[in-house]
C-alpha positions in Angstrom: 88.6 96.2 112.2 86.9 95.7 115.4 86.7 92.5 117.7 84.2 91.0 120.3 85.9 89.2 123.3 83.2 87.3 125.2 84.5 85.2 127.8 83.5 84.9 131.7 87.3 84.8 132.7 88.6 88.3 133.4 92.5 86.5 132.3 91.0 85.7 129.0 89.5 88.9 128.4 92.0 91.3 129.4 94.9 88.9 127.6 93.1 89.2 124.6 92.4 92.6 124.3 96.3 93.5 125.1 97.4 91.2 122.1 94.5 92.2 119.6 95.1 96.1 120.5 98.9 95.7 119.3 97.4 93.9 116.2 95.4 96.8 115.4 92.0 95.8 116.2 89.2 97.8 118.2 88.2 95.6 121.1 85.1 94.9 122.9 84.7 92.9 125.8 81.7 91.1 127.7 81.4 88.7 130.6 78.6 87.0 129.5 76.1 86.1 126.4 73.5 88.4 126.7 75.9 91.7 127.3 77.6 90.7 124.0 74.9 90.5 121.9 74.2 93.8 123.3 77.6 95.2 122.2 76.7 93.8 118.9 73.5 95.6 118.4 75.2 99.0 119.2 78.5 98.6 117.4 79.8 96.8 113.9 81.8 93.9 114.7 83.7 91.1 112.1 85.4 88.9 114.8 83.7 87.4 117.7 86.0 85.4 120.0 83.2 83.3 121.8 83.7 81.1 124.8 81.5 78.4 125.0 81.1 77.4 128.7 79.6 80.6 130.4 76.9 81.0 133.1 73.5 82.0 131.9 73.6 81.8 128.2 75.9 79.3 127.1 78.1 79.8 123.8 76.0 77.8 121.2 73.0 79.7 121.9 75.0 83.2 121.6 76.4 81.7 118.5 72.9 81.0 117.0 71.9 85.0 117.7 74.6 86.1 116.1 74.0 83.8 112.9 70.6 85.2 112.7 72.0 88.6 113.5 74.6 88.8 110.9 75.8 85.6 109.2 79.1 87.3 108.1 80.5 87.9 111.2 83.3 85.3 111.8 82.8 83.5 115.2 86.0 81.8 116.8 85.2 79.3 119.5 87.3 79.4 122.8 87.3 75.6 124.2 88.3 74.8 127.8 86.1 71.9 129.4 84.2 71.2 126.6 85.6 68.8 124.0 86.9 69.1 120.8 83.7 67.4 119.5 81.8 70.1 120.7 84.0 72.7 119.2 83.6 70.6 115.8 79.9 70.9 116.4 80.1 74.5 116.7 81.8 74.7 113.7 79.2 72.9 111.9 76.9 75.4 113.2 78.3 77.9 111.5 81.6 78.9 113.7 84.7 80.2 111.3 87.6 78.5 113.6 88.3 77.3 117.6 91.3 77.8 119.7 91.7 75.9 122.8 92.6 77.4 126.2 95.1 78.0 127.3 96.2 79.5 124.5 99.7 81.6 123.6 100.0 84.8 122.3 101.3 83.5 119.0 98.6 81.0 118.8 95.5 83.6 119.3 97.8 85.9 116.7 97.9 83.3 114.3 93.9 82.3 114.6 93.0 86.3 114.2 95.2 86.5 111.3 93.5 83.8 109.6 90.3 85.1 110.0 91.5 88.9 108.9 92.6 87.3 105.7 89.6 85.6 105.1 87.3 88.7 105.7 90.0 90.5 103.1 89.5 87.7 100.7 85.5 88.2 100.9 85.5 91.6 100.6 88.0 91.5 97.4 85.3 88.4 96.0 82.4 90.5 96.6 84.4 93.9 95.2 85.0 92.0 92.2 81.2 90.3 91.8 80.2 94.0 91.9 82.5 95.1 89.2 81.4 92.0 87.2 77.8 92.7 87.4 78.6 96.2 86.5 80.7 95.5 83.5 77.6 93.0 82.6 75.2 95.4 82.7 77.5 97.9 80.8 78.0 95.2 77.9 74.1 94.4 77.9 73.6 97.9 77.8 76.5 98.5 75.0 75.2 95.5 73.2 71.7 96.6 73.2 72.8 99.9 72.3 74.7 98.7 69.1 72.1 96.2 67.9 69.3 99.2 68.2 71.8 101.0 65.8 72.7 98.5 63.7 69.1 97.7 62.9 68.0 101.2 62.5 70.7 101.8 60.2 69.4 102.7 56.2 71.9 100.6 55.0 72.5 96.9 54.7 74.8 95.5 57.4 75.7 91.9 57.6 78.6 90.3 59.7 80.1 87.2 59.5 82.8 84.9 61.2 85.7 83.6 59.9 84.2 80.7 58.1 81.9 83.3 56.4 78.5 82.2 58.5 76.1 84.8 58.9 76.7 86.4 62.5 74.1 89.3 62.2 71.7 90.7 59.4 69.8 93.9 59.9 66.5 94.1 58.3 67.8 96.7 55.8 69.9 94.1 54.3 67.4 91.5 54.6 65.0 93.9 52.4 67.3 95.0 49.9 68.4 90.9 49.2 65.0 89.9 49.6 65.7 87.8 52.3 62.9 86.3 55.0 63.2 87.9 58.1 63.3 84.3 60.3 66.3 83.4 58.9 68.8 82.1 61.4 72.0 82.7 61.8 75.1 80.7 62.1 74.4 79.7 58.5 76.5 80.0 55.5 76.3 83.0 53.0 75.7 81.0 50.3 72.6 79.6 51.6 70.6 82.9 51.9 72.3 85.1 49.2 72.1 83.5 45.3 74.6 86.1 43.6 78.0 84.2 43.8 80.5 87.1 43.2 78.7 88.9 46.3 79.4 85.3 48.4 82.9 85.1 47.1 83.8 88.4 48.4 82.4 88.2 51.8 84.2 84.5 52.0 87.3 86.4 50.9 87.1 89.1 53.6 85.8 86.9 56.4 89.0 84.3 55.9 91.5 87.0 55.5 92.1 86.3 51.9 91.2 90.1 50.3 93.6 91.9 48.4 93.1 95.3 50.7 91.4 96.3 53.6 88.4 97.4 52.1 86.8 95.7 49.2 83.8 96.9 46.8 81.6 95.2 44.7 78.4 96.0 42.8 75.9 93.7 41.3 71.8 93.6 40.4 69.6 91.6 42.4 66.4 89.8 40.5 63.8 92.8 41.4 66.6 94.9 39.3 68.2 96.8 42.5 71.5 97.9 41.7 73.5 97.2 44.8 76.8 98.2 46.0 78.4 96.3 48.6 81.1 97.3 50.8 83.2 95.0 53.0 85.8 95.1 55.5 87.5 92.3 57.7 86.8 92.4 61.5 90.6 92.3 63.2 91.6 90.8 66.9 93.9 92.3 69.3 97.0 90.9 67.1 95.7 91.6 64.1 94.1 88.2 63.2 90.9 88.1 61.0 88.0 87.3 62.6 85.1 87.5 60.0 83.9 90.5 57.8 81.2 93.6 57.9 79.6 94.3 55.2 78.0 97.4 54.2 75.1 97.3 51.4 73.8 100.5 49.6 71.7 101.1 47.1 72.6 102.9 43.9 69.9 102.3 41.7 68.7 106.1 42.0 72.2 107.0 41.5 72.6 104.9 38.5 69.5 105.8 36.7 70.8 109.5 37.2 74.1 108.8 35.9 72.5 107.4 32.9 70.0 110.1 32.4 72.8 112.5 32.9 74.9 110.7 30.0 72.0 110.3 27.4 71.4 114.2 28.2 74.8 115.5 27.6 75.2 113.0 24.6 71.8 114.0 23.0 72.4 117.8 23.8 76.0 117.3 22.1 74.7 115.5 19.1 72.2 118.4 18.3 74.9 120.9 18.8 77.6 119.5 17.2 76.1 120.1 13.5 74.9 123.7 13.5 78.1 124.7 14.8 79.9 122.8 12.3 78.1 124.5 9.4 78.5 127.7 11.3 82.3 126.8 11.7 82.4 126.1 7.6 80.6 129.2 7.1 82.8 131.4 8.6 85.9 129.7 6.9 84.4 130.4 3.7 83.8 134.1 4.8 87.2 134.7 5.7 88.5 133.2 2.4 86.5 135.3 0.4 87.4 138.6 2.2 89.9 140.9 0.3 92.5 142.4 1.8 90.9 145.9 1.9 88.3 145.3 4.1 88.4 145.7 7.5 91.0 144.1 9.8 88.7 144.4 12.3 86.0 142.4 10.9 88.7 139.9 9.7 90.0 139.7 13.5 86.1 139.4 14.7 85.3 136.8 12.4 88.8 134.8 13.1 88.0 134.9 16.9 84.4 133.9 16.3 85.5 130.6 14.2 88.1 129.8 16.7 85.6 129.9 19.4 83.5 127.5 17.5 86.3 125.2 17.2 86.7 125.4 20.7 82.8 124.5 21.0 83.1 122.0 18.2 86.0 120.4 20.3 83.9 120.3 23.8 81.3 118.8 22.4 83.5 115.6 20.9 85.3 115.4 24.4 81.8 115.1 26.2 80.4 112.7 23.8 83.9 110.6 24.7 83.3 111.0 28.3 79.5 109.6 27.8 80.5 106.9 26.0 83.3 105.8 28.6 80.6 106.5 31.4 78.2 104.4 29.8 80.8 101.3 29.0 80.6 102.1 25.5 84.6 102.2 24.7 87.2 99.6 25.0 84.5 96.8 23.4 87.2 96.3 20.6 90.0 94.2 22.1 92.7 93.0 19.7 96.5 92.4 19.4 98.0 95.8 19.0 101.8 96.6 17.9 102.3 99.4 20.4 105.3 100.8 18.5 103.6 100.7 15.1 100.3 102.7 16.9 102.7 105.2 18.4 104.7 105.9 15.0 101.6 106.2 13.1 100.4 109.4 16.0 103.5 110.7 16.1 103.9 111.0 12.3 100.1 112.4 12.4 101.2 115.1 15.0 104.4 116.0 13.6 103.2 118.6 11.3 101.1 120.1 14.0 104.6 120.5 15.9 106.3 121.8 13.1 104.1 124.9 13.4 105.3 125.7 16.2 109.0 124.9 15.2 109.2 122.0 18.0 111.0 119.0 17.5 108.8 115.9 18.1 110.6 112.3 18.6 109.8 108.9 19.0 112.3 106.7 20.7 111.8 103.0 20.2 112.8 99.8 22.9 115.6 98.0 21.7 114.3 94.4 21.9 111.0 93.2 20.1 107.4 94.4 22.1 105.2 92.1 23.2 101.9 92.4 21.8 99.1 94.0 24.0 94.9 93.4 23.7 93.8 96.7 23.9 91.1 98.7 22.1 93.5 100.6 19.3 90.8 103.8 18.7 91.3 104.0 22.9 95.0 104.1 22.8 94.7 106.6 19.8 92.9 108.7 21.8 95.1 108.2 25.3 98.1 109.4 23.4 97.0 111.5 20.8 95.7 113.9 23.7 98.9 113.3 25.6 101.0 114.5 23.1 98.6 117.3 21.7 98.8 118.5 25.2 102.6 118.2 25.2 102.4 120.4 22.1 100.0 122.6 23.2 101.7 123.6 26.6 105.3 123.8 25.2 106.8 127.1 23.6 107.9 127.6 19.8 111.0 125.5 19.3 110.9 123.5 22.2 111.3 119.5 22.2 108.8 116.4 23.0 110.0 113.1 23.4 107.8 109.7 23.4 109.6 106.6 25.0 108.9 103.0 25.2 110.0 101.0 28.1 109.5 97.4 28.7 108.8 96.2 32.4 107.9 92.9 34.0 104.4 92.3 33.2 103.6 96.0 31.7 105.0 98.6 29.1 106.0 101.9 29.9 105.3 104.9 27.7 106.6 108.3 28.8 105.4 111.3 26.8 108.0 114.3 27.8 108.4 117.9 27.2 110.3 120.8 28.4 107.3 123.1 28.4 105.9 125.4 30.9 105.3 122.6 33.2 102.7 122.2 36.4 102.9 123.9 39.8 102.3 120.9 43.1 99.2 122.7 43.6 97.8 121.9 40.4 99.1 118.2 39.9 96.3 116.6 42.2 93.7 118.4 40.0 94.4 118.1 36.6 92.6 114.7 35.9 89.1 116.4 37.5 86.6 117.8 34.4 87.2 120.7 33.1 90.1 121.8 35.3 92.8 124.1 33.1 95.8 125.4 34.5 95.8 128.9 34.1 99.2 131.7 34.7 100.4 133.8 32.6 101.9 131.2 30.2 99.1 129.3 29.5 95.9 131.7 29.5 96.3 132.2 25.8 96.1 128.4 25.5 92.7 127.2 24.4 91.2 124.1 25.6 88.6 122.1 27.1 89.7 120.8 30.6 88.6 117.4 29.6 91.4 115.8 27.6 93.1 114.2 30.8 90.2 113.0 32.5 89.1 111.2 29.1 93.1 109.6 29.2 92.4 108.6 32.7 88.9 107.2 32.0 90.2 105.1 28.9 93.2 103.8 30.8 91.0 102.6 33.9 89.2 100.7 31.5 91.8 99.1 29.3 93.3 98.1 32.9 96.1 100.7 33.1 97.4 103.6 34.7 99.1 107.2 34.4 101.6 108.9 36.7 103.2 112.7 36.3 106.1 114.7 36.9 106.6 118.0 36.4 108.6 120.9 37.3 107.3 124.6 36.3 109.5 126.0 33.7 111.3 122.9 33.1 108.5 120.4 31.3 106.7 117.4 32.4 106.7 113.5 32.0 103.1 112.0 31.3 103.9 107.6 32.4 101.7 105.4 31.0 101.6 101.8 32.0 99.9 99.2 30.2 99.4 95.7 31.2 100.6 92.8 29.2 98.4 89.6 29.3 100.1 85.9 30.3 100.2 84.8 26.3 101.7 88.0 24.9 105.2 87.5 25.6 107.7 89.2 23.5 108.4 85.6 21.6 105.1 85.1 21.2 104.9 88.8 19.8 107.9 87.9 17.5 106.7 84.4 16.2 103.1 86.2 15.4 105.0 88.7 13.4 107.0 86.4 11.5 
């Protein structure tokens, strides 16, 4: 940092130089005002010690020139013969401070340190101001970039604040919802969207009342567009909810495609079922009429053909079941059901099949009265019929299968256990996928469609239930089904309804 001392007294100039040099300054000296201005023109100087009374150009005139040259230079007035009023007048014209003659070294150091601190603070302020301008420019650029991205997205985007008021909606959202472009932000979501379920979803997420971090809602607009909304909360630094972001997708084409696929599968399956059933029956008659002297090879081939047609008939039945599940044509006949009686009937029916493999099929009922559950009996028969049939198929001869019932808070647990072949860990995540079958040396001769468990999963989803599995290879498997109990179906109510 540099200082210029302008004073016509040699002692002031020399003494100031000694003190200021020890303080780490580079010092320039001038005995006249014009000489000082020449130095300022050649060298950068931050502080000027300026005497007011000098021959030729006085201090006031030099101060005016310095102000025009660089107003950021701090000028400290040295007063001697001049009055305090003159020094104050100089400060009004732009001087930073003054020091009276004669002054002690400590006085000079104090005034210069004040000026140096002022320069430091000024530089820091300028740096902060520049940083702020850069940050504002970056924020402006980022905001513009984000807005451009959001507005160009093909999906609809809605942003709300914590009160559920609209903060932003892009053109795609306005087009999907049929909202006018000049709709003002800050309005409640109900003022521009009529679907009550959608509005409630947005308000719940905005207020932080959603059941999970992501919620999905499907609805149909007046223009027959099928839309899917997925909302997430906007979280602050400490996890507080500050609003919601909703992504809106037009799934009309997907719904139409799914419906066409289901209709195609149902139609083709229905058309194939009748001729296959006829072929199956004809093969059964031919096998029945064949005499022992006829070729054993022919009998084997006809038996295999009959087995394959039965497999195709089962596949068609499963495809039709899946089509009905996708179309929502299942689980529509809800009625009170005694689950223990339903399971007993299924086990009795499947017992003949288990006996054919010398297996032991057992039903273990709960000790206490079970509550009635509201469900579709045909759907439950399909669920447990498939699970027990799978247990029979994948358990070797002489094995054991057990169906047990447990009563839990607000739900009933049904376990279908066997000591059969079991399932490896790598297959467990895939067994509910369509057409997936566990294939190894023990199971490769077992026929099936790979659709039984997907049907079970689909039906349980419709019933509001769930399914879990535990299995170990060569140790067996346990499929656990959970069915909900409605509030009015307590065990006491169930007992009173059966009296």
